[in-house]
C-alpha positions in Angstrom: 86.8 128.6 104.2 87.0 126.1 107.5 89.6 125.8 110.5 93.5 125.2 110.0 95.2 122.6 110.8 97.5 123.2 113.6 101.7 122.9 112.4 103.9 122.9 115.6 106.1 126.1 115.8 109.9 126.0 115.4 111.9 128.9 115.9 113.7 130.2 112.2 116.8 131.2 112.6 117.8 134.7 114.1 118.2 136.3 111.3 118.6 134.6 106.9 118.1 138.2 105.1 120.9 140.2 104.5 119.0 143.3 104.7 117.1 142.1 107.5 114.1 144.4 105.9 110.9 142.8 105.8 108.3 142.9 103.1 105.1 141.7 104.6 101.9 141.2 102.7 97.9 140.9 104.4 95.1 139.5 102.8 91.2 139.3 103.5 90.8 135.8 103.9 87.0 134.3 105.6 84.1 136.5 106.5 84.1 139.1 103.5 84.4 142.5 104.2 84.6 141.8 108.4 87.8 139.8 107.0 89.2 143.3 105.1 88.4 145.3 108.1 90.5 142.6 110.3 93.4 142.7 107.8 92.8 146.6 107.9 93.5 146.0 111.6 96.8 144.4 111.2 98.0 146.6 109.3 97.6 149.5 111.9 99.2 146.9 114.3 102.1 146.5 112.4 102.6 150.0 111.7 102.1 151.7 114.8 104.5 148.9 115.8 107.2 150.0 113.5 106.6 153.5 114.6 107.6 152.6 118.3 110.7 151.0 117.2 111.8 153.7 114.6 111.1 151.4 111.6 110.0 153.0 108.6 106.8 151.4 106.7 106.2 152.0 102.6 103.4 150.9 101.0 103.7 148.9 97.9 100.7 147.8 97.0 96.4 147.4 97.9 93.2 146.7 97.3 90.2 148.6 99.6 86.6 147.6 99.7 83.9 150.1 100.2 84.3 150.5 104.0 88.1 150.8 103.7 89.0 147.3 104.9 92.4 145.9 103.0 91.5 143.2 101.2 95.2 143.3 99.9 98.2 145.1 101.0 102.0 145.0 100.8 104.5 147.0 102.4 107.8 147.0 103.7 109.3 147.8 106.9 112.7 149.3 106.7 114.7 149.2 109.6 117.4 147.3 111.4 116.3 143.3 112.8 112.8 144.0 111.0 112.5 140.7 109.1 114.3 138.9 112.2 111.7 140.2 115.0 108.4 140.0 112.3 108.4 137.0 110.7 107.3 134.9 113.3 103.3 136.5 112.2 103.4 134.7 109.0 100.4 132.8 108.9 96.2 132.9 109.5 95.3 135.3 112.1 91.7 134.4 113.3 89.1 137.0 114.8 86.3 136.6 117.0 84.3 139.6 117.2 80.5 141.5 116.3 81.3 143.2 113.0 79.9 146.8 112.7 77.7 145.7 109.9 75.9 142.9 111.9 73.1 143.7 113.2 71.5 141.0 115.7 74.9 141.3 117.7 76.0 138.1 116.6 79.7 137.1 116.5 81.5 136.6 113.8 85.1 134.2 113.1 86.8 135.9 110.3 90.4 135.5 108.7 93.8 136.8 107.2 96.7 135.6 106.1 100.2 137.4 106.8 102.9 136.2 104.8 106.7 137.9 106.3 109.2 138.0 103.4 113.3 139.0 104.1 114.3 141.7 101.8 116.8 140.5 99.7 119.5 142.7 97.3 120.2 142.0 93.7 123.4 139.7 94.6 120.9 137.8 96.5 119.0 136.7 93.8 119.6 137.0 90.1 116.7 137.4 87.8 116.6 136.5 84.0 114.2 139.5 82.3 113.2 137.2 79.8 111.7 135.2 82.7 109.2 138.0 83.3 105.8 139.4 82.3 105.1 143.5 82.2 101.7 145.0 82.4 100.9 148.3 83.1 97.7 150.3 84.1 96.2 153.1 85.5 95.9 153.4 89.3 94.0 155.0 91.4 92.3 155.1 95.0 89.4 153.4 96.3 86.2 153.8 94.6 88.1 154.6 91.4 89.0 158.0 92.6 92.3 159.8 91.5 92.5 158.2 89.1 96.0 158.2 86.7 96.0 159.8 83.3 99.0 158.0 82.7 99.7 154.0 82.9 102.3 154.1 86.5 100.7 150.9 87.7 102.8 147.5 87.5 102.6 144.3 87.6 105.5 141.4 86.9 104.9 137.7 86.4 107.6 135.5 86.7 107.0 132.7 84.3 109.1 130.2 85.7 107.4 129.9 89.1 104.1 132.0 88.5 104.6 134.6 91.2 103.3 137.6 90.1 103.9 140.5 91.9 102.3 144.6 91.7 102.8 148.0 92.5 100.9 151.0 92.2 101.5 153.2 95.5 103.9 155.2 93.7 103.9 158.3 91.5 105.9 157.1 88.4 105.9 153.8 86.4 109.6 153.2 86.7 109.4 153.2 90.5 106.6 150.8 90.8 107.9 149.1 88.7 111.7 149.1 91.2 109.0 147.9 94.1 107.5 145.5 92.7 111.0 143.7 91.6 111.9 144.1 95.2 108.6 142.3 96.0 109.5 139.4 93.7 113.1 139.2 94.3 112.1 138.6 97.9 109.5 135.8 97.3 112.4 134.6 94.8 114.7 134.3 97.8 112.0 132.7 100.1 112.1 129.9 98.0 115.5 129.9 97.6 116.0 129.8 101.3 114.0 127.0 101.5 114.8 124.9 98.9 118.4 125.3 100.3 117.2 124.0 103.5 115.1 120.6 101.9 111.9 122.3 103.1 110.1 123.8 99.9 107.0 121.6 98.2 105.1 122.8 95.0 102.4 123.9 97.6 104.8 125.7 99.7 105.7 127.3 96.6 102.6 127.9 95.7 101.8 129.4 98.8 105.0 131.9 98.7 103.5 132.9 95.6 100.0 134.0 96.9 101.4 134.8 100.3 98.7 132.8 101.6 99.4 130.1 104.8 97.8 127.2 106.1 98.6 127.3 109.5 96.7 129.1 112.3 98.9 130.9 114.3 97.2 133.4 116.5 93.1 134.2 117.6 91.9 137.6 118.6 88.7 137.2 120.7 87.5 140.2 121.3 84.3 139.3 123.5 86.7 138.3 126.2 89.3 140.6 125.2 92.2 138.0 124.7 94.5 137.2 122.1 95.8 133.9 122.2 99.1 132.5 120.3 98.5 128.8 119.7 102.0 128.3 119.3 103.6 129.6 122.4 100.1 128.5 124.3 99.7 131.8 125.7 97.4 134.5 126.2 96.8 138.3 126.7 94.7 140.5 127.8 93.6 143.9 126.6 93.3 143.2 122.5 93.3 147.4 122.2 96.6 147.6 123.7 98.3 144.9 121.5 96.4 146.3 118.5 98.3 149.5 119.5 101.1 148.1 118.4 102.1 146.8 122.2 103.8 143.4 120.2 106.6 143.0 122.2 105.5 140.7 125.0 104.6 138.5 122.2 107.2 139.1 119.7 110.2 138.7 122.1 108.7 135.2 123.9 108.4 133.8 119.8 111.7 135.1 119.1 113.0 133.5 121.9 111.4 130.5 121.1 109.8 130.0 124.3 
């Protein structure tokens, strides 16, 4: 995976989601195991930030590698203003550091993609059940541990768009089905919003389906202890402090469009 083209930052409406809660997906990009570990760092950063502002986080689905890094994780953020604040995190995040698995001390560049979707209600998006294909499987922890004896994991395919969503974190099939439907509704709602503004393309439709993004929005440079947001063209020091959930200096500027 090569570098990403720069897309100028354009502030979005202050709030477009009726519930103003958010569903976030993080996927490891270029960099193998190191990218998965970076994806985990991003999830922990958002989880810590949510705790600081009294939001609640609940995992919908995840897939970890042997080192405990997330190859993929989706989660909901429950709390007033979650989407309004977090929508600016959508995009490609790049990290430059010496991986834990690197023996020669060389700096590697890895990426992870973040997709932030507005949580929608059944009134916002009506889904025809005939358009859905359901698959059920057993769910379990990393490495096949704690595998359920019943098929509680749910995978849903929306046939008209090709969007696929899944949930395996709940203990019952019906609970996972409901969580997966929430994610699907959010993705269809995002499509609906962009179609209304005329910004939707077939490629963008695919991106919403996969959670992928083409633009590089931020670089986390560990050797220089610096985070740079490429839309704002600003940098901050003390990476560990920011990764501990102290995101307000960045998010406030993004929300103000400065």
